[in-house]
C-alpha positions as CSV (number, residue, x, y, z in Angstrom):
1,D,10.1,-6.1,-24.3
2,I,10.8,-4.0,-20.9
3,T,12.6,-6.6,-19.3
4,D,15.5,-6.3,-21.9
5,Y,17.5,-3.9,-20.7
6,N,19.1,-3.2,-24.0
7,Q,16.0,-3.2,-26.2
8,V,15.0,-0.3,-23.6
9,N,18.0,1.3,-24.0
10,D,18.1,1.3,-27.9
11,F,14.3,2.6,-27.7
12,F,15.0,5.5,-26.0
13,L,18.1,6.1,-27.9
14,K,16.4,6.5,-30.9
15,I,13.6,8.8,-29.5
16,K,15.0,10.8,-26.7
17,D,15.5,13.8,-29.0
18,R,11.6,14.0,-29.8
19,L,11.0,13.8,-26.1
20,S,10.0,17.2,-24.2
21,E,8.3,17.2,-20.4
22,V,7.8,13.4,-20.7
23,V,5.1,11.6,-18.2
24,L,5.9,7.9,-18.1
25,I,3.5,5.9,-16.9
26,N,4.5,2.5,-16.1
27,C,1.4,-0.1,-16.3
28,A,3.2,-3.2,-17.1
29,G,0.9,-5.7,-15.4
30,A,1.6,-9.5,-15.7
31,N,0.1,-12.1,-13.7
32,Y,0.6,-16.1,-12.7
33,S,-1.9,-17.2,-10.6
34,S,-0.8,-19.9,-7.8
35,F,-0.3,-20.9,-4.3
36,A,3.3,-20.2,-3.3
37,H,4.0,-23.4,-2.4
38,K,2.9,-24.6,-5.6
39,A,4.6,-22.1,-7.6
40,N,6.4,-22.3,-11.0
41,M,10.0,-20.9,-10.3
42,A,9.9,-19.7,-13.3
43,S,6.5,-18.4,-14.0
44,W,6.8,-16.6,-10.7
45,K,9.9,-14.9,-12.1
46,K,8.5,-13.6,-15.1
47,V,6.1,-11.7,-13.1
48,I,8.6,-9.8,-11.2
49,D,10.7,-9.5,-14.3
50,I,7.9,-7.5,-16.1
51,N,6.0,-5.9,-13.0
52,L,9.0,-4.6,-11.5
53,I,12.1,-5.1,-13.4
54,G,10.8,-4.0,-16.9
55,T,9.2,-0.8,-14.8
56,F,12.9,0.2,-13.3
57,N,14.2,-0.4,-16.7
58,M,12.1,2.4,-18.1
59,I,13.0,4.6,-15.3
60,H,16.2,4.3,-15.6
61,E,16.4,5.3,-18.7
62,V,13.8,7.7,-19.0
63,L,15.6,10.0,-15.9
64,K,18.8,10.6,-18.2
65,I,16.1,12.9,-20.1
66,M,14.0,14.3,-17.5
67,R,17.2,15.1,-15.5
68,E,18.5,16.8,-18.4
69,Q,15.2,18.8,-19.0
70,N,14.5,19.6,-15.2
71,Y,11.0,18.0,-15.5
72,G,9.4,14.5,-15.7
73,R,6.5,12.8,-14.1
74,I,6.8,9.4,-13.3
75,I,3.5,7.2,-12.5
76,N,3.6,3.3,-11.5
77,L,0.5,1.5,-11.9
78,S,0.1,-0.6,-8.5
79,S,-2.8,-3.2,-7.5
80,V,-4.9,-3.1,-4.4
81,I,-3.6,-7.0,-4.2
82,A,-0.8,-5.9,-2.8
83,Q,-2.8,-4.2,-0.1
84,I,-5.4,-6.9,0.4
85,G,-3.7,-10.3,0.3
86,I,-5.7,-12.5,-2.4
87,P,-5.0,-16.3,-2.2
88,G,-2.5,-17.4,-5.6
89,T,-1.6,-13.9,-6.2
90,S,2.0,-14.2,-4.2
91,A,4.2,-12.9,-7.5
92,Y,1.9,-10.2,-8.9
93,A,1.4,-8.8,-5.2
94,A,5.1,-8.9,-4.7
95,S,5.9,-7.1,-8.1
96,K,3.2,-4.6,-7.5
97,S,3.8,-3.7,-3.6
98,S,7.7,-3.4,-4.6
99,L,6.5,-0.2,-6.6
100,W,6.0,1.9,-3.6
101,G,9.7,1.2,-2.4
102,L,10.5,2.0,-5.7
103,T,8.3,5.0,-6.2
104,K,9.6,6.8,-2.8
105,A,13.4,6.3,-3.6
106,I,12.8,7.7,-7.1
107,A,11.0,10.7,-5.5
108,V,13.6,11.5,-3.2
109,E,16.4,11.2,-5.5
110,N,15.3,13.4,-8.2
111,G,12.9,15.7,-6.6
112,S,15.5,19.0,-6.8
113,K,15.3,18.2,-10.8
114,G,11.7,18.9,-11.3
115,I,10.3,14.9,-11.7
116,T,8.1,13.5,-9.5
117,A,7.3,9.8,-8.7
118,N,3.9,8.4,-7.5
119,T,2.0,5.4,-7.4
120,L,-1.6,4.6,-8.3
121,N,-2.8,1.7,-6.6
122,L,-5.6,0.4,-8.6
123,G,-8.7,-1.7,-7.3
124,Y,-11.3,-3.5,-9.8
125,F,-11.9,-1.9,-13.0
126,N,-13.8,-2.6,-16.2
127,I,-10.6,-3.1,-17.9
128,G,-7.4,-5.2,-18.1
129,M,-7.4,-8.6,-15.9
130,I,-10.2,-8.5,-14.6
131,N,-11.6,-10.1,-17.5
132,E,-9.2,-13.0,-17.1
133,V,-11.7,-13.6,-13.8
134,S,-15.0,-15.6,-13.5
135,S,-18.2,-14.3,-13.1
136,E,-18.4,-15.7,-10.1
137,I,-15.7,-14.5,-8.5
138,K,-16.3,-11.2,-10.1
139,E,-19.9,-11.2,-8.5
140,V,-17.9,-11.9,-5.0
141,I,-15.7,-8.8,-5.6
142,K,-18.4,-6.3,-6.5
143,L,-20.1,-7.3,-2.9
144,K,-17.0,-5.7,-1.3
145,I,-16.7,-2.8,-2.8
146,P,-18.2,0.0,-0.9
147,V,-18.9,2.4,-3.7
148,G,-21.6,1.5,-5.5
149,H,-20.5,-2.4,-5.7
150,Q,-19.5,-2.0,-9.1
151,F,-15.9,-1.8,-11.1
152,G,-14.3,1.5,-11.5
153,D,-14.7,3.3,-14.9
154,P,-11.4,3.4,-16.3
155,E,-12.0,7.5,-16.7
156,D,-11.3,7.2,-13.3
157,I,-8.0,6.2,-13.9
158,F,-7.2,8.9,-16.4
159,E,-8.7,11.6,-13.9
160,A,-6.2,10.3,-11.4
161,I,-3.3,10.4,-13.7
162,N,-3.9,14.2,-14.9
163,F,-3.9,15.3,-11.2
164,I,-0.6,13.6,-10.6
165,I,1.1,15.1,-13.9
166,K,-0.6,18.5,-12.7
167,A,0.4,18.5,-9.2
168,S,4.0,19.4,-8.8
169,Y,4.1,19.2,-5.2
170,L,2.6,15.6,-5.2
171,T,5.4,13.3,-4.9
172,G,6.8,9.8,-3.3
173,T,3.1,9.1,-2.6
174,S,0.8,6.5,-3.0
175,I,-2.7,7.1,-3.9
176,D,-5.8,4.2,-3.3
177,I,-8.1,4.5,-6.4
178,N,-10.1,1.4,-5.6
179,G,-13.8,1.9,-4.6
180,G,-13.0,2.0,-0.7
181,I,-12.1,-1.8,-1.0
182,S,-9.9,-2.9,2.0
């Protein structure tokens, strides 16, 4: 449970001696759909706790290892939802857009230690939460995607992550991988 700092701390204490050249990919993605004025506050907060607080808990603990080793890659997965504004997504959008500022600060604080931090802003892919969306809405979304009016292939995410891992001068950056949707 990445929202439980003690569990995250215990996890890293158990494995830290086995880690080298660590790459942390934060891909937590809980969602709660509700118009803001109708939101259940506990459900709204849970999204923030998982997507933002949980991500920070992971970064906080892994940085100790990365700083000792003078190497690390932190890749935070954000979302096009935070950029374009979709009704009913205030919790998700808030949690994912906050990763941009977090990533920038982590990049600046740790750049001199061989650690990079970047954010991938994902569009719609044939994986994950898109499976919760109705067929009708999926077709509407596809019409807004300039690159072929189709959802992305998860392989594209993999290729972008590999690029970020290899690019030691790339840090504090947000990269959109969304087929041109805006």
